[in-house]
Every structure is written in structure tokens, then in C-alpha cells.
C-alpha positions in Angstrom: 64.3 50.2 83.3 61.9 47.5 83.7 58.7 47.0 81.6 56.7 46.4 84.8 57.6 49.4 86.2 54.5 51.1 85.8 52.3 48.3 87.3 50.4 49.8 90.0 51.2 48.0 93.4 47.8 47.8 95.3 46.3 46.1 98.3 46.5 42.3 99.0 43.4 40.3 97.4 45.5 37.3 98.7 43.2 36.1 101.5 41.8 32.2 100.9 38.1 31.8 100.4 38.3 29.1 102.9 40.6 28.2 106.2 41.7 30.6 108.8 44.4 33.0 108.8 47.9 32.8 110.2 50.5 29.7 109.7 49.5 26.6 108.5 51.6 23.8 109.7 52.8 21.2 107.2 51.0 18.1 107.1 52.8 14.9 107.4 50.1 12.6 105.8 48.9 14.7 102.6 47.8 13.1 99.8 47.7 13.7 96.2 45.8 13.0 93.0 46.8 13.8 89.5 46.4 16.9 88.2 44.9 18.2 91.6 46.4 20.7 93.9 47.0 20.2 97.6 47.8 23.0 100.2 50.6 21.7 102.2 51.8 24.4 104.6 52.2 28.2 104.8 49.4 30.5 105.7 46.6 30.8 103.6 46.8 34.9 104.0 49.6 37.2 102.3 52.3 38.8 104.0 53.3 36.7 106.9 56.4 37.0 108.8 58.8 34.0 109.0 59.4 31.8 111.8 63.0 30.7 111.5 63.4 28.4 114.9 67.3 27.2 115.3 69.9 27.6 112.8 70.6 24.0 111.3 67.8 22.4 113.1 64.6 21.1 111.2 61.2 21.9 112.8 57.6 21.3 111.8 57.1 25.1 113.2 59.8 26.5 110.8 58.5 28.5 108.0 60.1 31.2 105.8 58.4 34.9 105.4 56.2 35.3 102.6 58.4 36.5 99.6 58.3 36.3 95.8 61.4 36.3 93.4 63.4 33.8 95.6 66.3 32.2 94.0 65.5 28.2 94.0 67.0 24.7 93.2 66.4 20.9 93.9 69.2 18.6 95.0 69.5 15.0 93.8 67.3 14.0 97.0 64.2 16.4 95.5 64.8 18.7 98.4 64.0 22.4 97.7 66.9 24.8 98.5 65.9 28.7 98.3 67.5 32.0 98.9 66.4 35.3 99.7 63.9 36.9 97.7 61.3 40.2 98.4 59.5 39.8 101.5 57.0 42.7 102.8 59.9 44.3 104.9 62.5 44.1 101.9 65.2 41.9 100.1 66.2 38.6 102.0 69.8 36.9 102.3 68.5 33.6 104.0 68.9 30.1 103.1 66.4 27.5 103.4 66.2 24.0 102.7 62.7 22.2 102.6 62.8 18.4 102.8 60.2 17.2 100.4 59.8 14.2 102.4 59.1 15.3 106.0 57.9 18.6 104.5 59.9 20.6 107.2 62.1 23.9 106.8 65.4 24.2 107.8 67.0 27.7 108.1 70.4 27.0 106.8 72.2 30.4 106.6 72.1 34.1 106.5 69.9 36.6 108.4 66.6 36.2 110.1 65.9 39.8 109.1 65.3 41.5 105.8 68.1 43.7 104.3 71.0 42.2 105.7 74.3 43.0 104.3 76.6 40.8 102.9 80.5 39.2 103.8 82.4 38.4 100.7 85.5 37.3 102.4 88.2 36.5 99.9 87.8 35.5 96.5 88.0 31.6 96.6 88.2 31.0 99.8 85.0 29.8 102.2 84.8 31.1 105.5 82.2 30.8 108.2 81.6 34.6 108.1 80.9 34.7 104.3 77.6 35.2 103.0 75.7 36.8 99.9 74.0 39.9 100.5 70.2 40.6 100.7 68.6 40.4 97.1 65.7 39.1 94.7 65.7 37.5 91.3 69.0 35.9 91.6 69.8 33.0 89.8 70.7 29.4 91.6 71.4 25.8 90.5 72.8 22.7 92.4 75.6 21.0 90.6 76.7 17.5 90.3 78.3 17.7 93.8 75.3 18.9 95.6 76.6 22.5 96.4 74.5 25.5 96.0 75.3 28.1 93.6 73.9 31.5 93.4 74.4 34.4 90.7 73.7 37.8 90.4 70.0 39.4 91.0 68.8 43.0 92.6 70.4 43.8 95.9 73.3 45.6 97.7 77.0 45.6 97.3 79.8 45.4 99.9 79.3 49.2 100.2 75.3 48.9 101.0 74.9 50.4 97.3 71.8 49.3 95.8 71.9 47.8 92.0 72.1 44.7 89.7 74.7 42.3 91.3 77.1 39.8 89.1 78.8 38.1 92.0 78.9 34.3 92.0 78.6 32.1 95.3 79.1 28.7 96.2 77.4 27.1 99.0 79.2 23.5 100.2 76.3 21.9 102.5 79.1 19.4 103.9 81.2 22.7 105.4 78.2 24.9 105.9 80.4 27.7 104.3 79.8 30.1 101.3 82.7 30.9 99.1 82.4 34.1 96.8 83.9 32.6 93.3 83.5 35.4 91.0 82.2 38.6 90.1 82.4 42.0 91.5 81.5 42.9 95.4 81.4 46.6 94.6 79.2 48.3 92.2 80.5 50.6 89.8 78.6 54.2 89.9 78.9 56.9 87.1 76.7 59.6 85.9 74.8 58.7 82.4 74.6 61.8 80.7 71.6 60.0 78.4 69.5 59.1 81.3 71.2 62.4 83.2 71.2 60.2 86.5 74.0 58.1 88.2 73.8 54.4 87.3 75.4 51.8 89.7 75.7 48.6 88.0 78.5 45.6 88.0 79.7 45.5 84.5 80.7 42.5 82.8 84.4 41.4 83.1 85.3 37.8 82.7 81.7 36.9 83.2 77.9 38.3 82.8 77.0 41.8 84.1 75.0 42.6 86.9 71.2 41.4 86.1 68.0 40.5 87.1 65.1 38.9 84.8 67.5 36.3 83.2 66.7 32.8 81.9 68.6 30.1 83.6 69.1 25.9 82.8 71.1 23.4 84.4 72.9 20.5 81.9 73.4 17.2 83.0 76.9 18.3 84.4 75.7 20.6 86.8 76.7 23.8 84.9 74.9 26.9 84.7 73.5 28.5 81.4 72.0 31.7 81.3 70.2 34.1 78.7 69.7 37.7 78.7 67.6 39.4 81.3 67.7 43.3 82.6 71.2 44.7 82.7 73.4 47.4 81.5 76.3 47.6 78.9 79.7 48.9 79.5 78.8 52.6 78.9 75.8 52.2 81.6 72.9 51.9 79.2 70.3 49.7 80.4 68.1 47.6 78.7 67.1 43.8 77.9 70.1 41.8 76.6 70.0 38.5 75.0 74.0 37.1 75.6 74.4 33.8 76.2 76.6 32.4 78.9 78.0 29.0 80.7 79.4 28.9 83.8 81.4 25.4 84.2 81.8 24.1 87.8 84.9 22.0 86.8 87.1 24.5 85.6 85.2 27.5 87.8 84.9 29.9 85.0 82.2 31.8 82.6 82.4 31.0 78.8 80.5 33.4 76.5 78.4 31.6 74.1 77.1 34.7 71.9 74.8 37.6 71.8 75.1 41.1 72.0 76.9 43.0 74.7 76.0 46.7 73.6 72.6 48.6 74.1 72.1 51.4 71.1 70.5 54.2 72.9 68.2 56.5 70.6 67.6 60.1 72.4 64.3 61.7 71.5 63.8 65.3 72.0 62.8 64.4 75.7 66.3 63.2 76.7 65.0 59.9 77.4 67.3 56.8 76.2 65.2 54.5 74.2 66.9 51.3 74.4 66.2 49.7 70.7 67.3 46.5 72.3 69.7 45.8 69.1 69.2 42.3 69.9 66.0 42.0 68.2 64.2 38.8 68.1 65.5 36.7 64.5 62.4 34.1 63.8 63.6 32.8 60.9 60.9 29.8 59.6 58.9 28.0 62.1 60.6 24.9 62.9 63.5 25.3 61.2 66.9 26.1 62.7 69.2 28.1 61.4 72.2 30.0 62.7 70.6 33.4 62.2 67.6 32.5 64.5 67.8 34.2 67.9 65.0 34.8 70.7 66.4 38.5 70.9 66.8 40.1 74.2 64.0 39.4 76.6 63.6 39.4 80.2 61.6 37.6 82.8 61.2 34.6 80.5 61.1 31.2 81.7 63.2 28.0 80.5 63.5 24.2 81.1 65.8 21.2 79.8 64.4 18.4 77.9 65.3 14.9 78.2 67.7 15.3 75.6 69.6 18.2 77.4 68.1 20.8 75.0 67.6 24.3 76.6 64.0 25.8 75.8 62.3 29.4 76.3 59.1 30.4 76.7 57.7 34.3 76.8 59.2 37.2 78.3 59.2 40.8 77.5 61.2 42.8 75.3 60.9 46.2 73.3 60.7 45.8 69.7 61.4 49.1 67.6 58.7 50.3 65.8 60.4 53.6 64.2 63.4 55.9 64.5 62.5 57.2 67.7 59.7 54.5 68.9 59.6 51.1 70.1 56.5 48.7 71.2 56.6 46.4 74.5 56.0 43.2 73.9 54.8 40.2 75.9 55.8 37.2 74.0 54.1 33.8 73.9 56.9 32.3 71.8 58.8 29.2 72.5 62.4 28.6 71.5 64.6 25.9 71.5 68.5 25.4 71.8 70.1 22.4 70.0 73.5 21.6 71.7 74.4 19.6 68.8 74.0 22.5 66.2 74.5 25.4 68.6 71.3 26.9 66.7 68.0 28.2 68.0 64.6 27.1 66.4 61.4 29.0 66.8 59.5 26.2 67.8 56.0 27.7 68.6 53.8 30.9 69.4 53.3 34.2 67.6 56.2 36.1 65.9 56.4 39.0 68.4 58.3 41.2 66.1 55.8 40.8 63.1 53.1 41.6 65.8 54.3 44.4 67.6 52.3 47.4 66.8 50.3 50.0 68.6 51.9 50.4 71.8 51.9 47.2 73.9 51.6 43.6 72.0 49.7 41.2 74.2 48.8 37.5 72.8 45.7 36.3 74.2 45.3 32.9 75.3 43.6 30.1 73.2 42.6 27.4 75.6 40.7 24.9 73.5 39.3 22.0 75.1 40.7 21.2 78.9 43.0 18.1 78.9 43.3 18.3 74.9 46.6 19.0 73.6 46.0 21.3 70.3 48.1 23.1 67.6 46.5 26.1 68.3 46.6 26.4 71.8 48.6 28.8 73.7 48.5 30.2 77.3 48.8 33.5 76.0 51.4 36.4 77.0 52.7 36.3 80.6 55.7 36.6 82.6 56.9 35.6 86.0 54.9 32.1 86.1 55.8 29.4 87.9 57.1 26.4 85.8 58.2 22.8 86.2 59.3 19.7 83.8 58.0 16.3 84.6 59.5 12.9 84.1 58.6 12.7 80.2 60.2 15.8 79.4 56.8 17.8 79.1 57.1 21.7 80.5 54.5 22.7 82.6 53.6 26.3 83.7 51.2 28.1 86.2 50.0 31.5 86.5 51.8 34.5 85.8 51.3 38.4 85.0 50.1 40.2 82.1 50.3 43.8 81.9 46.6 45.6 80.9 44.8 48.3 82.3 44.1 46.1 85.4 47.1 44.0 86.2 45.6 40.1 85.8 47.3 37.6 87.8 46.6 34.0 86.1 45.3 30.9 87.6 45.7 28.7 84.7 48.0 25.4 84.3 49.4 24.4 81.0 51.5 21.7 79.6 53.6 21.9 76.8 54.5 18.4 74.7 58.3 19.3 73.2 57.7 16.5 70.7 54.2 17.3 69.5 55.0 21.0 70.2 51.6 21.4 71.1 50.2 23.3 74.6 47.4 21.4 76.5 45.0 23.4 79.1 45.2 21.1 82.5 43.1 23.5 84.8 42.5 26.5 86.3 40.7 29.6 85.3 40.3 30.0 81.7 41.7 33.8 80.8 42.6 36.6 83.4 40.4 36.9 86.5 37.5 39.4 86.5 37.6 39.6 90.6 39.5 42.8 90.9 40.3 45.2 93.5 42.0 48.5 93.0 43.5 47.8 89.9 45.0 44.0 90.9 43.2 41.2 89.2 43.5 37.7 90.4 41.3 34.5 90.7 41.1 34.0 94.6 43.0 30.9 95.9 40.8 27.9 97.1 43.1 26.2 100.0 40.5 23.4 101.1 41.5 21.2 103.9 45.2 21.4 104.8 46.9 18.3 103.2 44.1 16.9 101.3 44.0 17.1 97.5 40.9 18.4 95.8 39.7 19.0 92.3 38.4 22.5 93.4 41.8 23.4 95.0 43.8 26.0 93.7 46.7 28.4 94.7 44.9 31.2 92.8 46.1 33.7 90.6 49.7 34.5 91.1 52.8 35.1 89.6 56.6 35.6 91.1 56.3 31.9 92.7 59.0 29.9 93.8 58.8 26.3 92.2 60.9 23.0 91.8 60.2 19.3 90.8 60.7 16.4 93.7 62.4 13.4 93.1 59.0 11.7 92.7 58.2 13.8 90.0 55.8 15.8 92.0 55.3 19.3 91.5 55.7 22.3 94.2 54.8 26.0 94.7 56.0 28.2 97.6 54.9 31.8 98.0 54.9 34.6 95.4 51.9 36.2 94.5 52.8 40.0 94.1 56.1 41.7 95.3 54.4 44.1 97.5 51.9 41.6 98.9 53.7 38.0 98.9 52.5 34.5 100.2 54.3 32.1 102.3 52.1 28.8 101.5 53.2 25.7 100.2 51.4 23.6 97.2 52.0 20.2 95.9 50.7 19.1 92.5 50.9 15.7 90.7 50.9 16.2 87.1 49.2 13.9 84.9 49.6 14.4 80.9 47.3 11.4 80.8 44.1 12.8 82.3 41.5 13.4 79.5 44.6 13.1 77.2 44.6 12.9 73.2 46.2 10.7 71.3 50.0 11.9 70.8 50.3 13.8 67.9 52.7 12.2 65.1 56.2 13.1 64.5 57.9 13.2 61.2 61.5 11.6 60.4 63.5 13.5 59.0 61.7 16.7 60.6 60.2 19.3 58.2 63.0 21.3 56.5 64.9 22.0 53.7 66.8 18.9 52.3 69.1 18.7 49.0 68.0 15.2 48.1 64.8 13.0 48.0 63.5 12.0 51.3 62.1 8.7 52.7 60.0 10.3 55.8 58.7 8.0 58.5 55.6 9.0 60.6 55.0 7.5 64.2 53.7 8.7 67.3 55.1 5.7 69.7 51.4 4.4 70.6 51.1 0.7 69.5 47.5 0.7 69.3 47.1 4.0 67.4 46.6 4.5 63.4 48.1 7.4 61.6 46.2 9.0 58.7 48.2 11.7 56.4 47.1 13.9 53.2 49.6 15.5 51.0 47.2 17.6 49.2 47.1 20.4 51.7 43.8 18.7 53.1 43.0 18.1 57.0 43.4 14.5 57.4 40.4 12.4 59.0 39.7 8.6 59.7 39.0 8.5 55.4 42.6 9.8 54.7 45.3 7.6 53.6 46.2 4.8 56.1 50.2 5.3 56.5 51.8 2.1 56.6 55.4 3.0 55.6 57.9 5.6 54.7 56.3 8.5 52.6 58.7 9.6 49.5 59.1 13.5 49.1 60.9 14.1 46.1 59.9 17.8 45.8 58.7 20.6 47.8 55.4 19.1 49.9 53.7 19.3 52.9 52.5 16.4 54.9 49.8 16.4 57.2 48.9 13.7 59.8 46.9 13.1 62.7 46.6 9.9 65.0 43.6 8.2 66.1 43.3 5.4 68.9 40.6 3.8 70.6 39.6 5.6 73.9 41.4 8.9 73.0 40.6 11.8 71.2 42.2 12.2 68.0 45.7 13.6 68.1 46.7 17.0 67.4 47.4 18.2 63.5 51.0 17.7 63.0 52.2 19.2 59.8 55.6 19.1 57.8 56.8 21.4 55.1 59.3 19.6 53.2 61.7 21.8 51.1 64.5 20.5 48.4 66.3 23.4 47.1 69.6 23.1 46.1 72.7 23.3 48.4 73.7 27.0 49.4 76.4 27.9 47.1 79.9 28.3 49.1 83.0 31.0 48.9 86.2 29.8 48.6 87.3 32.7 50.7 85.3 34.1 53.5 84.0 37.3 53.9 86.2 40.0 55.6 88.6 42.8 55.2 91.6 41.9 53.0 95.0 43.7 52.3 95.5 42.0 48.7 93.5 41.2 46.0 91.7 38.0 46.4 90.6 35.2 44.3 87.1 34.0 44.8 86.0 30.4 43.8 82.0 29.4 44.2 81.3 26.3 44.6 78.0 23.7 45.7 77.4 20.6 47.5 74.6 19.6 45.1 75.9 18.0 41.8 74.7 19.4 38.5 73.9 23.0 39.5 74.5 26.1 37.7 75.6 28.8 39.8 74.6 32.5 39.1 75.9 35.5 40.7 76.2 39.3 40.6 78.5 41.9 42.2 75.9 45.1 42.0 74.4 44.4 45.0 71.0 43.0 43.1 69.8 39.5 44.2 70.8 36.8 41.6 68.6 34.9 39.3 68.6 32.4 36.7 69.3 35.7 34.3 72.2 37.0 36.0 76.0 36.3 35.1 76.5 32.5 35.1 79.9 31.4 37.1 82.5 29.9 35.0 85.6 30.4 36.9 87.3 32.2 39.8 86.2 35.9 40.4 89.2 38.3 40.7 88.3 40.9 43.9 90.7 44.1 43.7 88.4 46.8 45.1 85.5 46.7 47.8 82.8 44.5 46.6 79.9 41.8 47.6 79.2 38.9 45.6 75.7 36.9 45.6 75.3 33.7 44.2 72.5 31.0 44.0 72.3 27.2 42.5 69.9 26.1 40.3 69.5 22.4 39.3 66.7 20.3 38.0 64.2 18.8 40.3 65.6 21.3 43.2 64.0 24.8 43.7 66.7 27.6 43.8 69.1 27.5 46.7 69.2 30.2 49.3 71.1 33.5 48.4 74.5 33.0 49.7 76.4 36.6 50.2 79.9 37.7 51.1 81.4 41.2 51.2 84.9 41.3 50.8 86.5 45.0 51.9 89.9 45.3 50.3 92.2 47.6 51.8 95.7 47.4 49.8 98.7 48.7 51.9 100.7 51.7 50.6 103.7 51.2 48.3 107.0 50.5 50.1 110.1 48.7 49.5 112.0 46.6 52.0 115.8 46.5 52.8 118.1 43.6 53.2 122.1 42.8 53.1 124.3 40.1 52.8 126.3 39.2 56.2 130.3 40.2 56.0 132.8 38.6 58.1 136.3 39.9 57.9 139.7 40.3 59.4 140.6 43.7 60.7 142.0 45.5 57.8 141.0 43.3 55.1 140.4 44.8 51.8 138.8 42.1 50.0 135.6 40.4 51.3 134.4 43.4 52.7 131.4 44.6 51.0 127.7 43.8 51.4 125.2 43.3 48.6 122.4 45.8 49.7 119.0 44.4 48.0 116.0 47.0 47.7 112.5 44.9 46.7 109.6 47.2 45.9 106.1 46.3 47.6 102.7 47.0 46.6 104.0 48.5 43.1 106.4 51.1 44.7 108.6 53.1 42.0 110.9 56.0 43.0 114.9 56.7 43.9 115.8 55.6 47.4 118.7 57.3 49.1 120.7 55.2 51.4 122.6 56.1 54.8 124.2 53.5 56.9 125.1 53.5 60.4 126.6 51.2 63.4 123.8 50.7 65.6 125.5 48.0 68.0 129.1 47.1 68.4 131.0 44.9 71.1 131.7 46.5 74.6 134.4 49.0 74.5 135.0 49.0 70.6 137.5 51.4 69.2 138.1 52.4 65.8 134.8 51.4 64.5 134.4 50.4 60.8 133.5 53.1 58.2 130.8 52.6 55.9 130.5 53.9 52.3 128.0 53.1 49.6 130.1 54.9 46.8 128.7 55.5 43.6 126.1 52.9 44.2 123.7 55.2 46.1 120.8 56.2 45.4 119.2 53.1 44.1 116.3 53.6 41.5 113.3 51.1 41.9 110.9 50.3 39.2 107.4 48.6 40.1 108.1 45.1 40.7 112.1 44.8 40.0 114.5 45.2 42.8 117.7 47.2 43.3 120.8 46.8 44.5 123.6 49.0 46.0 127.0 47.8 47.6 127.9 48.8 51.2 131.9 48.8 51.6 133.1 48.2 55.0 136.6 49.4 55.9 138.4 48.0 58.8 141.8 48.7 60.6 144.5 46.3 61.5 146.3 46.6 64.9 150.4 47.0 64.8 152.2 45.0 67.2 155.8 46.0 69.4 159.1 45.5 67.8 162.4 47.0 66.3 162.1 49.3 62.8 165.4 50.7 60.9 166.4 54.6 61.8 168.8 56.6 64.0 169.4 55.6 67.3 168.1 57.9 69.9 170.6 59.3 72.5 170.5 57.4 76.0 173.1 56.8 78.8 176.4 54.6 78.2 175.1 50.8 78.0 177.2 48.5 80.7 179.6 47.4 77.9 181.0 51.0 77.3 181.8 51.1 80.8 183.2 47.6 80.7 185.7 48.3 77.8 186.8 51.8 79.6 187.6 49.4 82.6 189.4 47.1 81.1 191.8 49.6 78.9 192.4 51.4 82.6 193.3 48.0 83.9 195.5 47.1 81.3 197.3 50.4 81.2 197.2 50.8 84.6 199.6 47.2 85.4 203.0 47.5 84.8 204.4 45.7 81.9 206.6 43.8 84.2 203.6 42.7 86.3 201.3 41.5 83.6 201.1 38.2 83.8 199.4 35.9 81.2 196.3 35.6 83.6 196.0 39.2 83.7 196.2 39.7 79.9 193.3 36.8 79.6 191.1 38.7 81.9 191.6 41.8 79.9 191.0 40.0 76.6 187.7 39.0 77.9 186.4 42.2 78.7 187.4 43.6 75.4 185.3 40.5 73.4 182.3 41.6 75.4 182.8 45.4 74.5 182.9 44.3 70.8 180.2 41.9 70.9 178.0 44.8 72.5 179.1 47.1 69.8 178.4 44.9 66.9 174.7 44.1 68.7 173.7 47.6 68.7 175.4 49.2 65.6 178.5 51.3 65.2 178.6 55.1 64.6 175.7 57.6 65.6 172.9 55.0 63.3 171.1 51.7 64.0 167.8 50.1 65.0 165.0 51.9 67.0 163.0 49.4 69.1 159.4 50.3 69.6 157.4 49.3 72.7 153.8 51.2 72.0 150.8 48.8 70.4 148.7 50.9 67.5 145.0 49.8 68.3 143.1 48.9 65.3 139.2 47.9 65.1 137.6 45.5 67.9 137.2 42.1 67.0 133.5 40.9 67.5 130.0 41.1 66.2 128.5 44.7 64.8 125.0 45.5 63.4 124.8 48.2 60.5 121.2 49.4 59.9 120.8 50.6 56.2 118.1 53.3 56.0 116.6 54.1 52.9 114.1 57.2 52.3 112.1 58.1 49.4 109.9 61.0 49.8 107.9 60.3 52.6 108.7 56.7 52.7 111.2 55.6 55.0 112.4 51.8 55.8 115.2 50.2 57.2 117.2 46.9 57.1 120.4 45.4 58.7 123.6 43.9 58.2 125.6 41.4 60.2 129.5 42.3 60.5 131.9 40.3 62.1 135.2 41.3 62.5 137.7 38.7 63.4 
């Protein structure tokens, strides 16, 4: 739910004080003057329709319709690229380019009517028919190759369902084609039981979830950085997030950099979900970076990148929890910096929104000071939907915006913020909200002047939701905005000059204010060769009569330095204040806080020499009266250790704290057995030593069983297994127990003859031969028996006798076997040994090789 949802949409108060209604053509010869506005083109009345002309062709008459909350980016030539936004007819999906030299618009892509559907095509594939759907509040940027990128916003999906989108698109000017690169093209709609209504959103899957109101930056490599905004978590609970993302155009992937991904929902009796916004701001100490610092969830803030590539955030809105079932809406005026080198946030300026949140809506009023003069106490005050730029010097400029009060004011003031001095300067426009109101909408009327002519009195008037960018010459541009129900399409140019009525540059300290572990030599400078710097260390405000800075100031203890710069022709600089604190280094623990499954031995050390470390384990904050650390601390149960370091010449360190959650595993044991390799039938070398080792103090009697769980294919006659009298095994505490597993195998038998009675069988050949010989011998008359016949008969008889000798004589003799007896199959076996003791069961394996 957006905080601004209750703002009353009212009648248009957009008409200029001078000039005629209707479209104004861009001027080819307009001039600019420092810190003066020039009306360059468009209409001086709100709610105009667009003039699209011919797609792809620039023309002086071309002009987008009046709109707010468009997605804008600037290419390397300083040309504006503008996509979609909310017109009086609805959201749009048209893409425009404005040439900052010719001041002519080109309708590049998309529909010339509001509410047009998208065509996602195939993810990762460019196509002429591809185009994002109509939407507003999307994020846009241009990468180092000049391609235009678009992410998310409030619009419709491929099924024409409205909601917060998370699709990512790339437009390549060279091919004039869109590519759907990431995210979903279909909203997921579920009944949210907390809200009792159907919520449609695109959840975070490998990237940010659907959203609007986020802060975006582009780094020097053309990558997008995104922070927070209005979104929904994975359970469909809406809220304001502080998640931090980077999209790398080189790898085409999102990288999650931190922040919360869920919203805690508090349900009072009315059944409404109060998003407590678990990412509440964590301010820390002003000007001091810290890993715990965070701007918290916020929406509709603005951001910029300084000359060093660091990211900055200003303002925005959030809900600050005030009680168990209550919260306050806060419109911030704080300034934050994200340093890439340390990956830490620093609260740099403005009020602590969490501390000031009380009594409903927290709004911080502006402190304008002197026009053109930067000062420490100056602030634009709370607002959202302002227009922003960055000049060539890295200063951040801000124009207008919206603040929720009884009557919704639209501001017309312009400010510059110097990231070196951390001071705001009011540079023009009305001081404070306008008193010109009509039907609940208050705004300073625009003063258009002559088309194309700069003038000190010119002003776009009070407006928010504008579309802003900086061209290659460093000039600022503003298109449209106003209020979504009554948007403008006028085009303005502004030439910034932070040197108009400038004060001397506020001094800076090196090293900067903060906590240090040793004596510091502090230099003070402001970059001006004609400036003199005066400073104090006694808490008083410096003047020209204070100490003149001539060299580094030695800071050996806690001390605050105040300094100003004075130069002829300049107002005195703003007051620079740096508080130096030299505490001992924060103690460090040898083991990180966390959950462990064994007793931990925690050593505490400190980077500061000569410190004494004091610690507690009972939840109290340690002092110099606490226990003195003298050796490693044994942690065998869940415990929190807190420690400080104290040393002579230093203040006490910050408190180091670590909680150790000890979850010891239940007692158990392990089973291991020696491998066995034997020939089948062997009766030696066929045992495995089974060792049962206790773990976590196991004590008890373990019964063992063994089984073959893996064997060679088609194995027969499996081994038999036995523990004999070595089972069960007793284990006592830390002492292992053993058992002997005997593995019995069977040898195979081979074919052959064995002693015994000869079985009956048919008469062999030699029996028939003998009979034949006898018959032949008897049948031949004696007178015809020649010596040749006798020799033949003798041969047959010898054969007979030999056969009888070979097979034995009589009814007994030798039997010949032709059947093989199978033994244990050779190969690799796995024996699983199972041990059981009460409810504890463990297993181990033994490798068996049968040869």
C-alpha cells in the first residue's frame, strides 16, 4: 500500500501565469543563464495529448503527451530517452528520444495510444514485434554500449493483469529491437488471507520482485543498482523494502547485495496488515560508516552517484513501528552514502527519521538559510517525487517534490547538496510550500516567460513526479510531471552554478571524523588557494580570531575540531565539525558466533597493544569490574560472550558480542571392518576384525548381524557368516569394542575317477574281440592253422588282455565321475554389518574378495 494513496486528486492548477495554452514548439535559439530556468518547449497548460509524427523521424512538432513517472535515461551524447509514464489517458509504453542539441523529439518505439499491451516474445531473443507493456514508475538506464534498459514498474502483464512488474528489457538502438532479458511476463495472483483480497505480483526469482518507487543508480560500467521500493514478499504481503541489487550487463544477471526479503505482518483487531517494515532504518552515528547501518525500507526516495562512484540516497517514505500494533508514517530528509570500497552505509546528513517518528505522520520542515549560501543546518525538508540531477562537480541538485500534509503541497524550490561539505544550499524558488491552493492541491504557479529565453523570474512552478536528466554540457532538463492526474508536457532547461553567491568551501578533515586506534595527524583543507582556515578544539565556534591553521593538528585523545574557511569576496564557509574518538580496538573472537555440534574453545584477541580484555557470559555488558580474560574459554552449552578492551590512553572499546549455540549430537557408534581376500574353501585368512567405535560418549551392548548385500552376478553357494562368541560387543564411553566375523566359503569339485565298485555296463569292445579270436582259433582246423593265422589270433588275445588290465579284473575296479560340484563363486562381495543397541542402529561394510 502506498503512503500517498490518500492524497486527494484535485483539479488542475497547472496553467502558467503567462503564455498561451496549447503546444509550444522547441526553440532553436534559446539561451541559458546560471541558475535560471528556460522554457524550451511543450505546452504551458496541463493535460495535453501527444503529437507522435512519424515513428523514427525527428520533427519540431513532435511532442510526448503530458505525463508523470516516466522512466528516463541519458546517453553518452546527452540525449534524453523516455519510456512510458502516466498520462491523463492512462499508462503508456511509447519510447522517445530528445536530441538536446536540436531540441527535437523522435518517437522511437511503442504505441501512440495509452494502455497498450506488451509482447514479450522469447526471453533473450530480440524481435521487431517485441515491446514492453504500458507502465509507470519503471527504472531505466543506458549501459556502456548505448543500449536502453528498462525494469519493472506498475503496469500490466501478458494476460493484461495489472500489478507490480519485475520484467527486464533491453532496447538496442542499432537494431531498433527490444529484448526481454529477465523476470516474469505473468503476474502470480493469490488470495492474501491477511488483506482478504487477491494480490497479483511478480515474486523475486533470481532477481528483484515486482515493484515501483525504488531508487536506482548506474555505475561507471553501465550496471544498474537498485534499492528498496514498494513490493510484495513471497507470501504476498506488501510493504516497503530495503533490498539492494545490482544488474550486471556484462553477465546479464542480477546480484543480491543485501537487505530484507520478507515483511513482518502485524494484524490488529480490524484485520488489516500493518507492514512493520522489518528493515527499519539503522542510523548509527552521523558521519560514521558501520556495517550495521542501513537506510531501512523506503520508497520514492532519490539517488545519485558522486565523482568517486559512491551511491547516495536522499529522503523517501516509510512506516516506522511505534508500538506492537501501531506505526508512524515518516517522510525523511536524511542523506545516506554507500561506499563500494567498504560496502557500508553512512548516515551523512539530515534528521534521524526513526527517532523523530511520533504522533502519526513525521514530516521535517525545510531550513532555508540564506539564498545561495551553503550551511550546516540547511535542509530542503521532507518530500518525495522530486526531480534530481548531478552537476559536473559531483554536486546533487533537487527540485520540487510532494509533501503529505492537510493540503498536498507541490514545492518549487531548488537546492544543491555538496557531498564534500555535506551541506545544502537553497538556490532558488519559493521558500516552503505554496499558499496558493485550490480544492486541496497547493502549488506555486509556473512562470513560463518567453519561449526560449532565460529569466530570473522563470519557474516551472510547484510540481512533483517530473522527468529529469543532465545533458553532456552539464545543463539540467525537466520534462512534464506536475501531478499524475494532471500531468504536464512542458520542457525546461536549467544551467546550474554552485558559484552564484557562493560561500567559501567548507573545510574537510583528513582523516575524517571517526574512531581510531592510534594518535592521528589531522589535516584541514578546502581546496581554495586564497582561503584561510581557522579552527578550535575547545567546543567554541571558530571566527577570524581563532587559531589559524598552518599544519596538521595532532589528536591524541577524544577531541572535536571545528573549522571555517574565510576568503576575500566570499561569504564565510559553513562550519565543519569532526569528532575524533580513539577507543581501543574492538575485541575479536577466534570462533565466529553460530551453531555448533561440539564444544568450542573461544580465544579473544585485540589489535590494540597492551589492552586488558574484560568479558561476561551472563548477558550483562562487561566493564572494568568484569572477569579478566586470561585464556581460551570452553563453551559446551549455549552461551553469549561479551567483551571489551581497555588500554591506557584510549577509551574503552566497543562491546564485542558472540552467541554460540551448542547442539551436541546424540550418542552413537561407528562400525568398520577389515577387508578379506581368500580362495574358496580356505579355512585361514577368512576372518574380518569388526571394530565398533563410540561417538559422543556412547556406552552400551551392541548386537551384531551380517548379511551379503552385494555379490557377483549369478553367484551360487554364497559365503556363510558368523560372529561366534564375539557377539554382542560392549562399548564403554570412549573405548572401542571388537568382534570377529568368520566368513566360510566352499571349494568347487572337478570331474575324474574315484575308487569303488564298477557299475554294470554293456560289454566293451575288447570282450567281443577276445570271443571272436577264440572262435576263429577253434573254428580253424589244426591242419590249416598256418603261422600267419596264429600270429593274428595272438594279436587279438593281447588286445583283450590289455583291456582287462586297464579296467581291472573281476566285479570291482575304478569309477569315473563326469559331474562338477559348484563352490562359492569367485568375485567381489559386500558384507553389511548391522549393530543395534536399543533405538540406535548403525551399519558398516566389509569388502570380501573370493578368488
